[in-house]
C-alpha positions as CSV (number, residue, x, y, z in Angstrom):
1,M,106.3,293.2,-4.7
2,A,103.6,293.6,-8.0
3,V,100.4,293.3,-7.2
4,E,97.4,292.9,-9.4
5,H,94.6,294.9,-7.9
6,F,90.7,295.5,-8.9
7,Q,87.7,297.2,-8.7
8,Y,84.1,297.0,-7.0
9,K,81.4,299.0,-7.0
10,G,84.4,301.3,-7.3
11,I,86.6,301.0,-4.3
12,N,90.3,299.6,-5.0
13,F,91.4,295.7,-3.6
14,S,93.7,293.7,-4.4
15,L,94.0,289.9,-5.0
16,P,94.4,287.1,-3.3
17,I,93.6,288.3,-0.4
18,Y,89.9,289.9,-1.8
19,S,87.9,289.1,-5.1
20,V,84.9,289.8,-6.3
21,E,83.5,286.8,-5.4
22,S,84.6,287.4,-1.4
23,L,82.8,291.3,-1.2
24,D,80.1,290.1,-2.9
25,F,79.2,287.3,-0.2
26,A,80.3,290.2,2.3
27,E,78.1,292.5,0.6
28,N,74.9,290.2,0.0
29,Q,75.5,287.1,0.9
30,F,76.8,287.3,4.6
31,Q,74.4,286.4,7.7
32,A,74.6,288.5,11.0
33,L,73.8,287.0,13.8
34,D,72.1,289.3,16.6
35,S,74.9,288.8,19.1
36,D,77.8,289.3,16.5
37,V,80.1,292.7,17.5
38,F,81.9,294.0,14.1
39,N,85.5,295.8,14.7
40,V,85.3,298.2,11.6
41,T,88.1,300.5,10.6
42,Y,89.7,302.1,7.7
43,P,93.0,300.3,7.1
44,K,95.9,301.4,9.9
45,S,93.3,302.9,12.3
46,G,93.9,300.4,15.5
47,T,92.4,297.4,14.0
48,H,94.4,294.6,15.5
49,W,94.0,296.6,19.2
50,I,90.6,296.7,19.4
51,L,90.6,293.3,18.3
52,E,92.8,292.1,20.8
53,I,90.6,294.5,23.3
54,L,87.5,292.2,22.4
55,S,89.2,288.8,22.7
56,L,90.5,289.8,26.8
57,I,86.8,290.9,27.6
58,R,85.5,287.8,25.7
59,T,87.5,286.2,27.6
60,N,87.1,288.5,31.1
61,G,91.1,289.3,30.8
62,D,92.6,285.7,30.7
63,P,95.2,286.2,27.9
64,A,95.0,282.5,27.7
65,W,92.8,282.5,24.1
66,A,94.8,285.9,22.9
67,R,97.9,284.1,23.3
68,S,96.8,280.5,21.5
69,V,95.0,281.3,18.5
70,P,96.0,283.6,15.7
71,L,94.6,286.6,15.4
72,W,92.4,286.0,12.2
73,L,91.3,282.9,13.9
74,R,89.7,284.4,16.6
75,S,88.2,287.5,14.4
76,P,88.1,286.6,11.3
77,W,87.7,289.8,7.7
78,I,84.5,289.2,6.3
79,E,85.5,290.1,3.2
80,A,89.1,288.3,2.6
81,V,88.3,285.4,0.2
82,D,89.6,282.3,3.0
83,A,88.0,283.9,6.1
84,Q,87.4,281.1,7.9
85,I,83.7,281.9,9.8
86,K,82.7,278.9,10.4
87,G,84.5,278.6,12.8
88,V,84.0,281.2,15.1
89,E,81.9,280.2,17.8
90,P,79.2,282.7,18.6
91,P,78.9,285.3,20.4
92,R,81.7,286.7,17.0
93,A,83.5,289.3,16.6
94,L,84.0,290.3,13.2
95,C,87.2,292.0,11.4
96,S,86.0,294.5,8.2
97,H,87.8,297.4,6.4
98,L,85.0,298.3,4.4
99,P,83.2,301.1,3.7
100,R,79.4,301.6,5.1
101,Q,78.2,300.8,1.2
102,L,79.7,297.7,0.9
103,F,79.1,296.2,4.0
104,C,76.9,293.4,4.8
105,K,73.4,294.1,4.6
106,S,72.4,291.5,7.1
107,V,74.0,293.9,9.5
108,F,71.3,296.3,9.3
109,R,68.1,294.8,10.2
110,S,70.4,292.8,13.3
111,K,70.5,293.7,17.0
112,A,75.0,293.5,16.0
113,K,76.7,295.7,17.1
114,I,79.7,297.8,15.3
115,I,82.7,299.5,17.0
116,Y,84.3,301.9,14.5
117,T,87.6,303.3,15.4
118,L,89.2,306.1,14.0
119,R,92.6,307.3,13.5
120,N,94.0,310.7,12.8
121,P,94.2,310.4,9.0
122,K,98.2,311.6,8.8
123,D,99.2,308.9,10.9
124,V,97.0,306.4,8.6
125,M,98.7,307.4,6.0
126,V,102.3,307.2,7.4
127,S,101.8,304.2,8.7
128,L,100.5,303.0,5.7
129,F,103.5,303.5,3.6
130,F,106.0,301.5,6.1
131,F,103.1,298.7,6.1
132,A,101.9,298.7,2.4
133,K,106.4,298.1,1.7
134,S,105.9,294.8,3.6
135,V,102.6,293.1,3.5
136,C,101.7,291.3,-0.5
137,C,97.7,293.2,-0.8
138,Y,100.0,296.1,-1.5
139,Q,101.7,298.4,-4.1
140,D,105.7,299.1,-2.0
141,P,104.6,302.5,-2.5
142,E,107.2,304.7,-5.5
143,T,107.5,308.2,-3.1
144,F,106.0,308.8,0.5
145,E,104.7,312.0,-1.7
146,Q,102.6,310.1,-4.4
147,L,101.7,307.9,-1.7
148,L,100.2,311.3,0.0
149,E,98.5,312.1,-3.4
150,D,96.7,309.3,-4.1
151,F,95.6,309.2,-0.3
152,L,94.5,312.2,-0.8
153,K,92.8,311.1,-3.7
154,G,90.8,308.3,-2.3
155,D,93.2,305.9,-4.6
156,V,94.3,303.9,-2.6
157,L,92.9,300.0,-1.0
158,Y,89.6,300.7,0.4
159,G,89.3,304.0,-1.1
160,S,88.7,307.3,0.7
161,W,89.6,307.4,3.6
162,F,87.2,311.0,3.7
163,D,84.3,309.0,2.1
164,H,85.0,306.3,4.6
165,V,85.2,307.6,7.9
166,K,81.5,310.1,7.0
167,G,80.3,306.9,5.5
168,W,80.5,304.9,9.1
169,M,80.0,308.5,11.2
170,K,76.4,308.7,10.0
171,M,75.2,305.8,12.1
172,K,77.3,308.1,15.4
173,N,73.4,308.2,17.4
174,E,72.5,304.8,16.4
175,G,72.1,302.7,19.8
176,N,74.4,299.8,17.9
177,F,76.9,301.8,16.5
178,F,79.8,303.1,18.7
179,Y,83.1,304.9,17.7
180,I,86.3,305.5,19.5
181,T,89.9,307.4,17.6
182,Y,93.1,305.9,18.3
183,E,94.4,308.7,19.9
184,E,91.5,308.2,23.1
185,L,92.8,304.6,23.0
186,L,96.4,305.6,23.6
187,Q,95.5,308.2,25.6
188,D,94.0,306.7,28.5
189,P,93.4,302.8,27.9
190,R,91.9,301.7,30.7
191,D,88.9,304.8,30.5
192,S,88.9,303.3,27.4
193,V,88.6,299.2,27.6
194,V,85.4,300.7,30.9
195,R,83.7,302.0,27.3
196,I,84.0,299.0,24.9
197,C,82.2,296.8,27.1
198,N,79.6,299.3,28.6
199,F,78.7,299.7,24.6
200,L,78.9,295.8,25.5
201,G,76.9,295.1,28.1
202,K,79.7,292.9,29.6
203,D,80.3,293.9,33.4
204,L,84.0,293.1,33.9
205,D,85.5,293.6,37.8
206,D,89.1,295.8,37.9
207,A,90.8,292.7,37.8
208,A,89.5,292.0,34.9
209,I,90.0,295.5,32.9
210,D,93.3,296.0,34.4
211,S,93.7,292.6,32.6
212,V,92.9,293.6,29.0
213,V,94.2,296.8,29.8
214,E,97.7,295.3,30.4
215,N,97.5,292.1,27.6
216,S,96.4,294.0,24.5
217,T,99.5,296.9,25.2
218,F,101.8,297.2,21.9
219,K,104.7,295.6,23.7
220,A,101.9,292.8,24.7
221,M,100.5,292.7,21.1
222,K,104.3,292.8,19.2
223,E,105.0,289.7,21.6
224,N,102.2,287.7,21.0
225,E,103.2,284.8,18.7
226,M,99.3,284.5,18.1
227,S,99.1,288.5,17.9
228,N,102.2,289.6,15.5
229,Y,102.1,287.5,12.3
230,S,104.7,286.3,12.6
231,H,103.6,282.2,11.7
232,L,102.6,283.2,8.1
233,K,104.9,282.7,5.2
234,L,107.2,285.6,3.8
235,D,105.4,285.8,0.4
236,Y,102.6,287.3,2.9
237,I,104.8,289.8,5.1
238,D,108.0,290.4,5.1
239,E,109.3,292.3,8.3
240,S,112.8,293.0,6.8
241,K,111.1,295.7,5.0
242,S,109.1,297.3,7.5
243,A,107.8,295.6,11.2
244,F,104.6,294.8,11.7
245,Y,104.2,296.4,15.0
246,R,105.9,299.3,14.0
247,K,105.8,302.2,16.6
248,G,102.3,302.3,17.6
249,I,102.1,305.9,18.5
250,S,100.5,309.3,17.7
251,G,102.0,311.9,15.8
252,D,104.5,310.3,13.9
253,W,103.4,311.8,11.1
254,K,105.3,315.5,12.3
255,N,108.3,313.0,11.4
256,H,107.6,312.7,7.3
257,F,105.0,315.2,6.4
258,T,107.2,318.8,5.3
259,V,105.4,321.7,6.1
260,A,104.8,322.4,2.3
261,Q,102.7,317.9,2.5
262,N,100.9,319.0,5.6
263,E,99.8,322.8,4.3
264,H,98.1,320.8,1.2
265,F,96.9,317.4,3.3
266,D,95.4,320.3,5.6
267,K,93.7,322.1,3.2
268,V,92.4,319.0,1.3
269,Y,90.8,317.8,5.0
270,Q,88.9,320.8,5.3
271,E,87.7,320.9,1.9
272,H,85.9,317.1,2.5
273,M,85.1,317.3,6.8
274,K,84.1,320.7,6.8
275,D,80.2,319.5,6.3
276,C,80.8,316.5,8.4
277,G,79.2,317.6,11.2
278,F,81.6,316.5,14.6
279,N,84.9,317.4,15.4
280,F,87.4,314.7,16.3
281,F,89.8,314.0,19.1
282,W,93.2,315.2,17.2
283,E,91.3,318.4,16.3
284,K,91.2,319.2,19.4
285,K,93.8,322.1,20.4
């Protein structure tokens, strides 16, 4: 599909989902509330999973709201052209893929909380390859190899994964910042939900926590019509090309990378991340 891209302060975005005006609003005009919670990710890193978890935590595990209101209305993307933020009642959970340098300035003057979710960038790249085939804001990749090179150079929507992660992780010691990895969510979803609740100051009993976990599984989200984008028009997402919820696993990159591609990726990764000052879950042996 033909997609028109543009740059905003050196970062790639696409029409009609974003515009210079919507990005300027998100960065400079949006007014954060102290009660806001921001679900921030680099694309294909667990955005919708955290969104569903936050929806269920808000209702003490009751899935009724998550099953009756589309997720983009429960938690709008603040930088999107048609973001319907005014319709969200506090305490608001809001989503964004923006890098830290473009994020709304008012947040950093507030007591709003930020949850940042990271994922092994090899799995991000593979997920992006299939996602870009079906969603209107992406150009269908010519080849896996070409997307890999573009990804490593940061010549993709929302820019460099490396810059995005290093920028946001500068906040890792701030009290209003919480980070978690996709891999941790997979390995121990219940502990992950408990940790998120603790960060939010939300005290849920065991039954409520169990319900949050149960109703935010990959299977539950894929079957939930308010979370699976099945109501969107074909010109926005075409699942005949690739399913929106494809696998929901860790390590799928091993099924797609050649040995040479993996070695090349590792070399670039080490160059970018050697001085970042922290180790990620997927790096543990």
